[in-house]
N, C-alpha and C positions, 0 to 999 in steps of 0.2 A: 868462347863466350858469346852469347846472343846480344844483339843491339837492343837498347831500350828505346821504344818509341811510344809516346803518349800524345794523342791528338789534342790540339788546342780547342777550347770552347770559350764562351763569353767570360767565364770566371777563372779559367786555368790556362797556363801557358802550354805551348807545345814543348815537348822534351824529346830530344834526339841524342842518344849517346851511342856512338859507334866505336866499339873497343878496338877494331882493326886499325882505324885511322887515328885513334886517340883524341877524338873530337866529341865534346859534350856541349850541347847547345840548349839553352832555355830561352824561349822567345814568346812575347805576347804580354798578357796581363795575368797577374797572380793575386787573385782575391778569392781563393776557395773558402767554402764554409768551414772546412776543417783542414788546415794546412798540414798538420802532422800526418793525417791520413793520406792526403794527396801526395806528399813528398816521401812517404815511407818506401815505395818501390825504388825511388831514386837513391835513398840512403842504402838500401839493401844492395842495389846494383853497384854502387861505389865500393861497398865493402868487398864484394866479389872481384870487382875490377882491380882493387888494390892488391890482390893476391898475385896477379900477373898483368900489370899495366903495360901500355905501350911505352917506348923509350921517352916519348914526349907526349904530353897531354895538354890540349888547348881547350879552355872553357870559354864559350862565347855566351855572354849574357846580353840579351837584346830585349829587355823588358820595357814596356811603356809605363807600367805602374805596378806596384806591389804593396800589399797591406803589411801591418806590423807583424802579424804571425808569419807571413811569408818571409819577412826580412830575417827572422830568427832561423827559419829553415835554410835560407841561403847561407847564412853564417855557418850553420851546421855542415852544409855541403862543402863550403870552403875549408872548414877545419878538417874534415875527412880527407880532402884532397891535399891539404897542407901536410898531413901525416905521411902520405905517399911521397910527397915532394922532399920533405926533410929526411926521410929514410933513404933517399937517393934511388928509389925504384923508378921514378919517372920525373922528367923535367916538366913541372906543371906551370902553366901561366894562364892568366885570365885576360880576355879582351872584353872590356865593359863598354858597351855601345850606348850612346845617349844622343838625343836630339840637341842641336846647337842651342836652342832656347830653353831647354829643360835643365835648369840649374840644380833642381832637387835630385834628379837622377844622376847628374855628374857628381854631386856631393855624396850621394849614397855610395857610388863606386869608390870615391876617394876615402870615405869612412871605412869601407871594407878593406881597402888597401892597407890601412893602418892597423887593422885588427888581426890580420893573418900574414904569415911569412911566405907568400906566394907572389911572384912578380905580376903586377897589374899594368895594363895599358888602357887608358881611358881614350876611347875612340869616338870622336865627334862625327855625327852623320847628318 
């Protein structure tokens, strides 16, 4: 399976999913005009990845900011990965990075943690 790499721009995050290492990283700002359109390749990639995932899958979320429609897409990503985790195909865990003074981003990670059955680690940077 090919890696998925999407370059960052001023409205969209960089996305780097390496199936060999089992590392999925989303980094930057997520305020695209059309979140569903932007994240569709990610959803499709995760669907394929779920057919033959790595034994362990680490999701690294390093977002500075995201809008409401992106928050729904992030939840959809977590739910797809939750399915892989619950099925026992891969040990999935999320590292949610946030700046020490950014309580909103910390709370967002905490909120996602309560919505899905994937282990979350909130990492202060």
